[in-house]
C-alpha positions as CSV (number, residue, x, y, z in Angstrom):
1,M,-16.4,-13.8,-12.6
2,I,-17.0,-15.6,-9.2
3,K,-16.5,-19.2,-9.2
4,K,-19.7,-21.1,-8.8
5,E,-20.9,-24.7,-7.8
6,K,-24.5,-25.4,-8.3
7,K,-26.1,-28.0,-5.8
8,E,-29.1,-29.2,-4.8
9,R,-30.3,-28.6,-1.3
10,T,-33.5,-29.8,0.6
11,G,-34.6,-26.9,2.6
12,K,-38.0,-25.8,4.4
13,R,-39.6,-25.1,1.1
14,G,-38.5,-28.4,-0.6
15,K,-35.6,-28.8,-3.1
16,V,-34.1,-25.4,-4.1
17,L,-31.4,-24.7,-6.5
18,V,-28.7,-22.6,-4.8
19,N,-25.4,-21.3,-5.6
20,T,-22.2,-21.3,-3.1
21,T,-19.8,-18.8,-3.9
22,E,-16.0,-18.2,-3.5
23,A,-14.6,-15.3,-2.1
24,A,-13.7,-13.6,-5.0
25,G,-13.8,-9.8,-5.7
26,H,-14.8,-8.9,-1.9
27,K,-11.3,-8.9,-0.3
28,N,-8.4,-6.3,-0.1
29,E,-7.1,-6.3,-3.4
30,E,-3.6,-4.8,-2.5
31,S,-3.2,-7.7,-0.1
32,P,-4.6,-10.9,-1.5
33,D,-3.1,-13.2,1.3
34,K,-6.4,-14.6,2.9
35,H,-5.2,-13.6,6.5
36,D,-5.7,-9.8,5.4
37,D,-7.9,-8.0,7.4
38,D,-10.3,-7.1,5.1
39,Y,-10.8,-11.1,3.9
40,I,-14.0,-12.2,4.1
41,E,-14.7,-15.9,4.8
42,V,-17.5,-17.7,2.9
43,K,-19.6,-20.3,4.6
44,N,-21.1,-23.4,3.2
45,E,-24.9,-23.2,2.7
46,A,-25.7,-25.8,5.4
47,Q,-23.6,-23.6,7.9
48,D,-25.5,-20.8,7.2
49,D,-29.0,-22.4,7.9
50,A,-27.3,-24.0,11.1
51,D,-26.6,-20.2,12.1
52,D,-30.5,-19.3,11.8
53,D,-31.8,-22.5,13.1
54,S,-30.6,-20.5,16.8
55,D,-33.7,-18.8,15.5
56,S,-36.1,-21.3,15.6
57,D,-38.5,-19.7,18.3
58,I,-39.3,-17.3,15.7
59,E,-39.1,-19.4,12.7
60,H,-41.6,-22.4,14.2
61,G,-44.2,-19.8,15.5
62,D,-43.2,-20.4,19.2
63,A,-42.8,-16.5,20.1
64,L,-44.4,-15.0,17.2
65,A,-46.5,-12.4,19.2
66,E,-43.8,-9.5,18.9
67,E,-42.7,-10.3,15.7
68,D,-46.2,-10.0,14.3
69,E,-46.8,-6.8,15.7
70,D,-46.9,-4.5,12.5
71,E,-48.2,-7.4,10.1
72,G,-50.9,-6.0,8.2
73,D,-50.6,-2.4,9.6
74,S,-51.1,0.0,6.9
75,S,-49.6,2.6,9.0
76,D,-46.1,0.8,9.2
77,P,-44.1,2.9,7.0
78,F,-41.9,-0.4,6.4
79,Q,-45.3,-2.2,4.9
80,Y,-46.6,0.7,2.8
81,H,-43.3,1.6,1.3
82,F,-41.5,-1.6,1.2
83,A,-43.5,-4.8,1.9
84,S,-46.7,-3.9,0.4
85,P,-46.6,-0.6,-1.6
86,N,-49.8,0.3,-3.8
87,E,-48.6,-1.3,-7.0
88,E,-51.2,1.2,-9.1
89,L,-50.1,4.2,-7.7
90,L,-46.3,3.3,-7.9
91,K,-46.3,2.7,-11.3
92,K,-47.7,6.4,-11.7
93,M,-44.9,8.0,-9.3
94,V,-42.3,5.9,-11.2
95,D,-43.4,7.1,-14.8
96,N,-43.7,10.6,-13.0
97,A,-39.9,10.5,-11.6
98,Q,-38.9,8.9,-15.1
99,A,-39.8,12.0,-16.7
100,K,-38.4,14.2,-14.1
101,Q,-41.8,15.6,-13.2
102,W,-40.6,16.7,-9.9
103,S,-43.0,19.2,-8.0
104,T,-40.9,21.5,-5.2
105,E,-42.5,22.6,-2.1
106,K,-40.2,25.3,-0.2
107,F,-40.8,26.2,3.4
108,N,-39.5,29.5,5.3
109,A,-36.4,29.5,7.2
110,T,-36.9,28.2,10.6
111,A,-34.9,28.8,14.1
112,G,-32.2,26.7,15.1
113,I,-32.4,24.0,17.9
114,N,-29.8,24.5,21.0
115,G,-27.5,25.6,18.9
116,K,-26.8,22.4,17.4
117,L,-28.9,23.3,14.2
118,P,-28.6,26.5,12.5
119,R,-31.3,28.5,11.0
120,H,-32.3,26.5,7.9
121,S,-34.7,26.6,4.8
122,L,-36.7,23.1,3.8
123,S,-37.5,21.7,0.6
124,V,-39.8,19.1,-0.1
125,Q,-39.7,17.3,-3.7
126,R,-42.1,14.5,-4.8
127,P,-42.5,13.1,-8.4
128,G,-46.0,15.0,-9.7
129,S,-48.7,15.9,-7.7
130,L,-49.3,12.3,-6.3
131,T,-48.3,11.5,-2.8
132,F,-47.0,8.2,-2.7
133,H,-47.8,8.0,1.2
134,D,-48.8,9.9,4.2
135,E,-45.6,11.6,5.8
136,I,-45.3,10.7,9.5
137,K,-46.4,13.7,11.5
138,S,-43.7,15.6,13.0
139,S,-45.9,15.1,16.3
140,A,-45.3,11.1,16.1
141,T,-42.1,10.8,18.4
142,T,-42.8,7.5,20.3
143,S,-42.1,4.1,19.3
144,E,-45.4,2.8,18.8
145,A,-46.2,5.8,16.4
146,L,-43.3,4.9,14.6
147,K,-43.2,1.3,14.5
148,I,-40.0,0.9,15.8
149,K,-39.2,-3.0,16.8
150,R,-39.6,-3.3,20.6
151,R,-36.2,-5.0,21.2
152,L,-34.8,-1.9,19.9
153,V,-36.4,1.0,22.0
154,S,-34.9,0.1,25.7
155,P,-31.4,-0.1,24.3
156,F,-31.8,3.2,22.3
157,H,-33.0,4.9,25.1
158,E,-30.0,3.9,27.0
159,V,-27.6,4.9,24.2
160,N,-29.4,8.3,23.6
161,K,-30.3,9.7,27.2
162,K,-27.8,12.3,27.3
163,Y,-29.4,13.9,24.2
164,S,-32.7,13.4,25.2
165,S,-35.2,14.9,27.8
166,K,-36.3,12.5,30.7
167,G,-39.3,11.0,29.1
168,E,-38.5,11.5,25.6
169,M,-37.5,9.0,23.3
170,F,-35.6,11.7,20.7
171,S,-33.9,15.0,21.5
172,A,-35.0,18.2,19.7
173,L,-32.6,17.8,16.9
174,Q,-33.5,13.9,16.2
175,K,-37.3,15.1,16.2
176,S,-36.8,17.5,13.3
177,L,-35.3,14.1,11.6
178,V,-37.9,11.4,12.6
179,P,-40.5,12.4,9.8
180,A,-38.5,11.9,6.6
181,I,-35.9,9.0,7.8
182,F,-39.1,7.2,9.5
183,S,-41.4,7.7,6.7
184,N,-38.4,6.2,4.4
185,E,-38.3,9.5,2.3
186,D,-34.7,10.7,0.9
187,L,-33.0,13.0,3.3
188,L,-30.3,15.5,2.6
189,F,-29.0,17.2,5.8
190,A,-26.5,19.7,5.6
191,P,-26.3,21.1,9.1
192,R,-24.3,18.2,10.5
193,S,-21.4,19.3,12.8
194,I,-19.2,18.3,15.6
195,S,-21.8,18.9,18.2
196,N,-24.3,17.0,16.7
197,A,-22.5,14.1,14.7
198,E,-23.3,11.6,17.5
199,E,-27.5,12.3,17.8
200,I,-27.3,12.2,14.1
201,Q,-25.5,8.9,14.0
202,N,-27.6,7.3,16.7
203,I,-30.9,8.0,14.8
204,Y,-30.0,6.7,11.4
205,S,-28.5,3.7,13.5
206,L,-31.7,2.9,14.9
207,H,-33.6,3.2,11.7
208,A,-31.2,1.0,10.2
209,L,-31.3,-1.7,12.4
210,N,-35.7,-1.4,12.6
211,H,-35.1,-1.9,8.8
212,I,-33.0,-4.9,8.9
213,F,-35.2,-6.5,11.9
214,K,-38.5,-6.0,10.1
215,T,-37.1,-7.8,6.8
216,R,-35.5,-10.4,9.0
217,D,-38.5,-11.1,11.0
218,T,-41.1,-11.1,7.4
219,V,-39.2,-13.7,6.1
220,L,-38.7,-15.9,9.3
221,K,-42.7,-15.6,9.8
222,D,-43.0,-16.4,6.2
223,N,-40.9,-19.4,6.4
224,A,-42.9,-20.6,9.7
225,R,-46.1,-20.1,7.5
226,L,-45.0,-22.0,4.6
227,S,-43.6,-24.8,6.5
228,K,-47.1,-25.2,8.0
229,L,-48.7,-25.1,5.1
230,Q,-46.7,-27.7,3.4
231,Q,-47.5,-30.1,6.2
232,S,-51.3,-29.6,5.2
233,D,-50.3,-29.9,1.1
234,D,-51.4,-26.3,0.6
235,A,-47.8,-24.4,-0.1
236,N,-49.3,-23.1,-3.2
237,S,-52.0,-21.8,-1.8
238,I,-50.7,-18.6,-0.6
239,E,-48.0,-16.4,-2.1
240,M,-45.1,-15.1,-0.1
241,R,-43.6,-11.9,-1.8
242,D,-41.0,-10.5,1.1
243,Q,-37.2,-10.9,-0.4
244,G,-35.2,-9.4,-2.8
245,F,-32.6,-10.7,-5.4
246,T,-29.8,-10.8,-2.7
247,R,-29.6,-10.7,0.8
248,P,-28.1,-6.9,2.0
249,K,-30.4,-4.4,2.6
250,V,-28.7,-1.5,4.0
251,L,-25.3,0.0,2.8
252,V,-23.8,2.5,4.8
253,I,-20.9,4.6,3.6
254,L,-18.2,6.2,5.7
255,P,-14.8,8.1,5.2
256,T,-12.6,6.0,7.6
257,R,-12.2,2.9,9.8
258,N,-12.2,5.0,12.8
259,S,-15.7,6.1,11.8
260,C,-16.7,2.6,11.0
261,H,-15.5,1.6,14.5
262,Q,-17.5,4.1,16.1
263,F,-20.6,3.0,14.1
264,V,-20.5,-0.7,14.7
265,E,-20.0,0.2,18.6
266,T,-23.3,2.0,18.1
267,L,-25.0,-1.0,16.4
268,I,-23.9,-3.4,19.0
269,R,-25.1,-1.2,21.9
270,L,-28.4,-0.8,20.1
271,S,-29.1,-4.1,18.5
272,G,-29.0,-5.8,22.1
273,T,-27.2,-8.7,20.8
274,S,-25.8,-10.7,23.3
275,Q,-22.7,-12.1,21.3
276,Q,-20.6,-10.5,18.6
277,E,-18.8,-13.2,16.6
278,N,-14.8,-11.7,15.5
279,L,-15.4,-8.6,17.5
280,K,-11.8,-9.1,18.6
281,R,-10.3,-9.4,15.1
282,F,-12.5,-6.2,14.6
283,K,-10.9,-4.5,17.3
284,T,-7.7,-5.2,16.1
285,T,-8.2,-4.1,12.7
286,Y,-10.6,-1.0,13.0
287,Y,-9.7,0.7,16.2
288,S,-6.4,2.7,17.3
289,N,-5.9,5.0,20.1
290,A,-3.6,7.4,18.2
291,T,-3.9,10.8,19.1
292,L,-3.3,14.2,17.2
293,A,-1.4,17.1,18.2
294,K,-3.9,19.3,20.4
295,T,-2.8,22.4,18.1
296,K,-4.8,21.1,15.3
297,P,-8.1,22.0,14.5
298,E,-11.2,20.0,16.7
299,D,-12.7,19.2,13.5
300,F,-9.2,17.8,12.2
301,R,-8.7,16.0,15.5
302,Q,-12.3,14.2,15.1
303,L,-12.0,13.5,11.5
304,F,-8.5,11.8,11.6
305,A,-8.6,10.3,14.8
306,G,-7.8,7.0,15.7
307,D,-7.4,4.6,12.3
308,N,-8.1,7.3,9.7
309,D,-7.2,4.4,6.6
310,D,-10.1,5.0,3.9
311,N,-9.9,1.8,2.2
312,F,-12.2,-1.0,4.0
313,R,-15.3,-2.9,3.7
314,L,-17.1,-5.1,6.1
315,G,-20.0,-7.4,5.9
316,M,-22.4,-7.6,9.1
317,K,-25.1,-10.4,9.7
318,F,-27.8,-10.1,12.4
319,T,-29.2,-13.2,14.1
320,R,-31.7,-13.4,16.9
321,K,-28.7,-13.1,19.6
322,T,-25.9,-12.8,17.9
323,L,-24.1,-10.0,15.5
324,K,-21.6,-11.4,13.2
325,L,-18.7,-9.5,11.6
326,F,-16.9,-10.1,8.4
327,T,-19.4,-12.0,6.8
328,E,-19.2,-12.3,3.1
329,F,-21.5,-9.9,1.2
330,Y,-24.0,-12.3,-0.2
331,N,-24.7,-13.7,3.5
332,S,-24.9,-9.9,5.3
333,D,-27.7,-7.9,6.3
334,L,-25.7,-4.7,6.3
335,I,-22.2,-3.5,4.8
336,I,-20.3,-0.7,5.6
337,A,-17.5,0.4,3.5
338,S,-15.5,3.5,2.3
339,P,-16.0,4.7,-1.5
340,L,-12.4,3.5,-2.2
341,G,-13.0,0.0,-0.4
342,L,-16.2,-0.6,-2.2
343,R,-15.3,0.6,-5.2
344,L,-12.3,-2.1,-5.3
345,A,-14.8,-4.6,-4.5
346,I,-17.2,-3.7,-7.9
347,G,-14.2,-3.6,-9.8
348,D,-14.1,-1.4,-13.2
349,K,-15.1,-2.4,-16.9
350,T,-11.5,-3.4,-17.5
351,D,-11.9,-5.7,-14.8
352,K,-12.3,-9.7,-15.6
353,K,-13.3,-10.4,-12.2
354,R,-16.6,-8.1,-11.5
355,D,-19.3,-8.4,-9.0
356,Y,-21.8,-6.1,-8.0
357,D,-25.1,-8.3,-7.3
358,F,-24.6,-7.7,-3.9
359,L,-25.7,-4.3,-4.3
360,S,-29.0,-5.4,-6.3
361,S,-31.4,-5.2,-3.3
362,I,-30.0,-2.1,-0.8
363,E,-33.2,-0.6,0.2
364,V,-31.2,1.9,2.4
365,V,-28.3,3.7,1.7
366,I,-26.6,5.9,4.5
367,V,-23.8,8.5,3.3
368,D,-22.4,10.3,7.0
369,H,-20.0,12.7,6.9
370,A,-20.4,13.3,3.1
371,S,-18.5,16.7,3.1
372,A,-15.2,14.3,4.0
373,I,-15.8,12.0,1.6
374,T,-15.8,15.1,-1.1
375,M,-12.0,15.6,-0.3
376,Q,-11.6,11.7,-0.7
377,N,-12.3,10.6,-4.7
378,W,-15.6,11.4,-5.7
379,D,-15.8,9.7,-8.5
380,H,-15.8,6.4,-6.5
381,M,-19.2,7.4,-4.9
382,I,-21.0,8.1,-8.5
383,H,-19.2,4.6,-9.3
384,I,-21.1,2.8,-6.5
385,F,-24.4,4.7,-7.3
386,N,-24.0,3.6,-10.8
387,H,-24.5,0.1,-9.9
388,L,-26.8,0.0,-7.1
389,N,-30.0,-1.6,-7.7
390,L,-29.2,-3.3,-11.0
391,M,-30.6,-6.7,-12.2
392,P,-28.2,-9.3,-11.0
393,K,-26.2,-11.1,-13.4
394,D,-26.6,-14.5,-11.1
395,S,-29.5,-16.0,-9.2
396,H,-27.4,-16.1,-6.3
397,G,-29.9,-19.4,-5.0
398,C,-32.8,-16.8,-4.6
399,D,-36.2,-18.1,-4.8
400,F,-38.0,-16.0,-7.3
401,S,-41.3,-17.0,-6.1
402,R,-40.5,-14.8,-2.8
403,I,-38.9,-11.8,-4.8
404,R,-41.0,-8.7,-4.6
405,N,-42.8,-7.6,-7.6
406,W,-41.2,-4.3,-7.8
407,Y,-37.6,-5.9,-7.7
408,L,-38.7,-8.0,-10.8
409,D,-40.0,-4.7,-12.6
410,S,-36.8,-3.0,-11.9
411,Q,-38.1,-0.4,-9.7
412,A,-35.7,-0.8,-6.9
413,K,-33.9,2.5,-7.3
414,Y,-37.4,4.6,-7.0
415,L,-38.2,2.9,-3.6
416,R,-34.8,2.7,-2.3
417,Q,-34.0,5.5,0.5
418,T,-31.0,7.6,0.6
419,L,-29.6,9.5,3.6
420,V,-26.8,11.8,3.3
421,F,-25.7,13.7,6.2
422,A,-22.9,16.5,5.4
423,E,-21.1,19.5,7.5
424,L,-22.1,21.7,4.2
425,I,-23.6,21.2,0.5
426,T,-21.3,20.8,-2.3
427,P,-22.1,20.8,-6.0
428,E,-21.0,17.4,-5.8
429,I,-23.5,16.4,-3.0
430,N,-26.1,18.3,-4.8
431,A,-25.7,16.2,-8.0
432,L,-25.6,13.0,-6.5
433,F,-29.1,13.9,-4.5
434,S,-30.4,15.3,-7.8
435,H,-29.5,12.8,-10.0
436,H,-29.0,9.6,-8.2
437,C,-31.5,9.7,-5.7
438,H,-35.4,8.9,-7.1
439,N,-37.2,7.9,-4.3
440,V,-40.9,8.2,-5.1
441,G,-41.8,8.6,-1.6
442,G,-40.1,12.3,-1.8
443,K,-36.8,13.9,-1.2
444,V,-36.0,16.3,2.0
445,K,-33.6,18.5,1.7
446,F,-32.4,21.1,4.8
447,H,-30.2,24.0,3.5
448,P,-28.6,25.9,6.7
449,L,-28.8,29.8,6.3
450,Y,-25.3,31.2,7.4
451,S,-24.2,34.3,9.0
452,G,-20.7,34.5,7.3
453,V,-17.4,33.9,9.1
454,L,-15.7,37.1,8.8
455,T,-16.1,38.1,12.0
456,D,-14.7,34.7,13.2
457,I,-11.2,35.9,12.4
458,G,-10.4,37.5,15.5
459,A,-9.0,40.9,14.0
460,K,-10.0,43.3,11.3
461,M,-8.6,43.3,7.9
462,E,-9.5,43.6,4.4
463,H,-11.6,41.4,2.6
464,V,-11.8,41.6,-1.3
465,F,-14.1,39.6,-3.5
466,M,-13.6,40.2,-7.3
467,K,-16.3,38.7,-9.4
468,F,-15.9,37.4,-12.8
469,Y,-18.7,36.2,-15.6
470,S,-19.1,32.9,-17.0
471,S,-22.4,31.9,-18.5
472,S,-22.1,28.2,-17.5
473,P,-20.1,25.9,-15.0
474,Q,-18.6,23.8,-18.1
475,E,-17.0,27.1,-19.4
476,D,-16.4,28.2,-15.5
477,P,-12.3,26.8,-15.3
478,D,-11.4,28.9,-18.4
479,K,-13.0,32.1,-17.6
480,R,-11.4,31.8,-13.8
481,F,-8.0,31.3,-15.3
482,K,-8.2,33.9,-18.1
483,Y,-9.3,36.6,-15.4
484,F,-6.8,35.5,-13.0
485,T,-3.8,35.9,-15.7
486,S,-5.0,38.9,-17.3
487,K,-6.2,40.8,-14.4
488,A,-5.4,39.5,-11.0
489,L,-2.0,38.4,-11.3
490,P,-0.3,41.2,-12.9
491,S,-1.7,43.6,-10.1
492,L,-1.2,40.8,-7.3
493,M,2.7,40.5,-8.4
494,R,3.0,44.3,-8.4
495,T,1.8,44.2,-4.7
496,T,4.1,41.3,-3.9
497,S,7.0,42.6,-5.4
498,A,7.0,46.2,-3.3
499,S,5.9,44.0,-0.2
500,S,8.8,42.5,2.4
501,S,6.4,39.5,2.9
502,G,4.7,37.0,0.0
503,T,1.7,36.1,-1.2
504,L,-0.3,32.8,-1.0
505,I,-1.8,31.7,-4.0
506,F,-4.8,29.1,-2.6
507,V,-6.4,26.8,-5.5
508,P,-9.3,24.5,-4.5
509,S,-8.8,22.0,-7.5
510,Y,-6.0,20.0,-8.3
511,V,-6.6,20.6,-12.1
512,D,-6.1,24.5,-11.7
513,Y,-2.9,24.0,-9.2
514,I,-1.5,22.3,-12.6
515,R,-2.6,25.0,-14.7
516,I,-1.5,27.7,-12.8
517,R,2.1,25.9,-12.0
518,N,2.6,25.6,-15.3
519,Y,1.9,29.0,-16.3
520,L,4.1,30.4,-13.8
521,E,7.0,28.4,-14.5
522,Q,6.7,29.4,-18.3
523,E,6.5,33.0,-17.5
524,H,9.7,32.7,-15.2
525,Q,11.8,31.0,-18.3
526,V,10.4,33.4,-20.3
527,N,11.7,36.6,-17.8
528,K,14.9,34.6,-17.4
529,K,15.8,34.3,-21.3
530,L,14.9,38.0,-21.6
531,G,17.2,38.9,-18.5
532,V,14.3,40.4,-16.6
533,S,13.9,39.9,-13.0
534,G,10.7,38.2,-12.2
535,F,9.5,36.3,-9.3
536,S,10.2,33.2,-7.9
537,F,7.5,30.9,-6.4
538,S,7.2,27.5,-4.5
539,A,4.4,25.4,-4.7
540,I,3.3,22.3,-2.8
541,N,0.0,19.9,-3.1
542,E,-1.8,16.9,-1.8
543,Y,0.8,14.6,-3.4
544,S,3.9,16.6,-2.4
545,S,6.0,14.9,-0.1
546,V,6.7,15.6,3.6
547,S,10.1,16.8,3.0
548,D,9.0,18.8,-0.1
549,V,6.4,20.4,1.6
550,T,8.9,21.3,4.6
551,R,11.5,22.6,2.3
552,E,8.9,24.9,0.3
553,R,7.5,26.0,3.6
554,A,10.9,27.1,4.8
555,V,11.8,29.0,1.7
556,F,8.5,30.9,1.3
557,K,9.0,32.0,4.9
558,D,12.5,33.2,4.4
559,G,11.4,35.4,1.6
560,Q,13.6,33.3,-0.9
561,T,10.4,32.6,-2.9
562,K,7.6,35.6,-3.1
563,V,4.6,33.4,-4.1
564,I,3.6,29.8,-2.8
565,L,0.8,27.7,-4.3
566,Y,-1.2,25.8,-1.7
567,T,-4.4,23.2,-2.6
568,E,-7.4,22.8,-0.6
569,R,-6.8,19.1,-0.2
570,L,-3.6,19.4,1.3
571,H,-4.7,22.0,4.1
572,H,-7.8,19.3,4.3
573,F,-5.1,16.3,5.0
574,R,-2.5,18.2,7.0
575,R,-3.9,21.5,8.1
576,Y,-0.4,23.2,7.6
577,E,0.2,26.7,9.1
578,I,1.7,28.8,6.3
579,K,4.2,31.5,7.6
580,G,5.5,35.0,5.9
581,A,2.4,35.9,3.8
582,E,1.1,39.3,3.9
583,T,-1.7,38.7,1.2
584,I,-4.0,35.6,0.8
585,F,-5.2,35.3,-2.8
586,M,-7.8,33.0,-3.5
587,Y,-8.2,31.6,-6.8
588,G,-11.7,29.7,-5.8
589,L,-13.2,30.0,-2.5
590,P,-12.9,26.9,-0.4
591,D,-15.9,24.6,0.4
592,N,-15.2,24.6,4.2
593,P,-15.4,28.1,5.6
594,T,-13.3,27.2,8.4
595,F,-10.4,26.7,6.0
596,Y,-11.0,30.8,4.9
597,V,-10.7,31.5,8.6
598,E,-7.4,29.4,9.2
599,M,-5.9,30.9,6.4
600,A,-6.7,34.7,7.3
601,R,-5.3,34.1,10.3
602,F,-1.9,33.2,8.9
603,L,-1.6,36.8,8.3
604,L,-2.4,37.6,11.6
605,R,0.4,35.6,12.4
606,S,2.8,37.3,10.2
607,V,1.6,40.7,11.9
608,S,2.5,39.4,15.6
609,D,6.1,38.0,14.0
610,G,6.9,41.6,12.5
611,R,6.5,40.1,8.9
612,A,3.9,42.6,7.9
613,D,2.1,45.5,8.9
614,K,-1.5,45.3,10.2
615,G,-3.0,47.7,7.7
616,A,-1.4,45.6,5.0
617,I,-2.6,42.4,5.5
618,S,-5.6,41.5,3.1
619,V,-7.7,38.4,1.7
620,K,-8.5,38.7,-2.0
621,S,-10.8,36.0,-3.6
622,M,-12.4,35.5,-7.2
623,F,-15.7,34.0,-7.6
624,S,-18.6,33.7,-10.3
625,K,-22.4,33.0,-9.7
626,W,-21.4,29.2,-9.7
627,D,-19.8,30.0,-6.3
628,A,-22.9,30.8,-4.7
629,L,-22.9,27.9,-2.3
630,K,-19.3,28.7,-1.1
631,L,-19.7,32.5,-1.0
632,E,-22.7,32.4,1.4
633,R,-20.7,30.0,3.8
634,I,-18.2,32.9,3.8
635,V,-19.8,36.3,3.5
636,G,-23.4,35.0,4.7
637,S,-26.9,34.1,3.0
638,S,-28.3,37.3,3.0
639,R,-25.3,39.0,0.9
640,V,-24.9,36.3,-1.7
641,P,-27.8,37.6,-4.1
642,K,-26.7,40.7,-4.4
643,M,-22.9,39.6,-4.9
644,C,-24.0,37.2,-7.8
645,A,-26.7,38.7,-9.4
646,G,-26.5,42.6,-8.8
647,S,-24.4,45.1,-10.4
648,G,-20.4,45.4,-9.5
649,D,-17.4,43.3,-9.8
650,V,-15.6,44.4,-6.5
651,F,-16.9,43.9,-3.1
652,Q,-15.0,45.0,0.0
653,F,-15.6,44.0,3.3
654,S,-13.3,45.1,6.7
């Protein structure tokens, strides 16, 4: 547990019992040295107060005109959602949410926007028939209507000018996101892409800063008022409920250090701060100019550019003129982390030193590039969300007279806003949004409609989709394996044995990969004992060494083995080209439809190299109705209902 030293300090509100924490649980556990890149230096409380005294013009009421711009404004989303929600209505909505009484309204497909947003359907969920607040109208696209802090407007115009039209604040794509984001509703936006990623980052960065500045300015205003009241002995005449248990209010989860670097660069430009503490250290530890080969796909080069380390966490604090990096979590306004980095900070039940109180008062969670995070360890994400908005174990020096009532009533998770941006929707992302997002303000989901990728391959070939039946997702793995071993594999081996080229078996799950590998090895040993000529196979996965992968690819290419097992995560992280295949067999469909196209093109390479006949190449895939999300991205949304619910077991396209 974090060591604590209790002491009395005289502050603006008189004597307050506070805790000073030593840096425990928030440094890189793999490198315990205090000079480690992720070591978080903890300042004492007096120094922290001295830093905030640089904002004395606000604290003492000398320049409160701008900071009072939203005070008492019932149309300000921050006011009616976080600062002063209707407590009676909030209780009813929380009761509905707890009882899982969510009403869903679906809207018909809408056209895309300038090629950056595909056609999509929209669904809106609310707890019961009640509405917690009025959604911001889609026509409200000015900073005044959205109640954006004035000091953010000009920097945002400058940062966003290459996307927005002259005289407009937002681009067409951003306008489609404004209602949900600035109404503080939960959002799952799946049409994220390379072309719109920066636009999306601009808009959620603006929202994060707006929320942090409104929170901070509210506290500073109330501090100034209480200071004046104490001078007139009226300190108990007014109640100020403006805080949570701990300071951090925004959590941003990103996949790599490079993505963190890009986000912080955007924050610096948007915040308008004139000074950035520890910026040189940040650039040293988060920036890399390493480049990737241009032969790699564009999405791969974007994701893994620069420093692609997936273990990091960073605290940030804002004052009036300064942005401070590498601040201790309890002194931070915003925390940026990868799932792994934050998981290590939180710890597990078996750890003696655990600390997750810094997540108790998070009000906005932003998950960007969620599709890439699914290829990491998704259990880390679930672990993080399970530790959000819990009652803290220690007080951490908070003033309970200032804590908002809905925090004290354990209702924080029902007001927390979660924004998830992904290239595609997976069952994991769907489950996170369904089971860990409880915002009574509502939940909005953008679901793209797909035309499929079969025509993107560049040449005609046979595409065969074989359906097997399973009654539940839980039994799906066993049904899939049984269908593969009893029906698909025998036919596949006969075809492979008669061919001069081989078969690549693509396996999305590592668990399934181990199961298939063991089965093939067992069959090989049985055939060997019986003296029956069987088949040899190669197997490579995301944990294989570079030398093993090189060797197994070579023997498959040369025809020494006729079958090679290949996992989705290996393809995601390395994007190899496997040569020597005449057939691609997909034990399960890939989440990313681009992978389907890339592997189908392996066959075209075999044709051009003279290893396979053009009329013999084919891609064969197994699927069940539980693969509908993957299937629609490959064959198109219009074909999925018939293939999943209709009659027929084999569907063939060319």
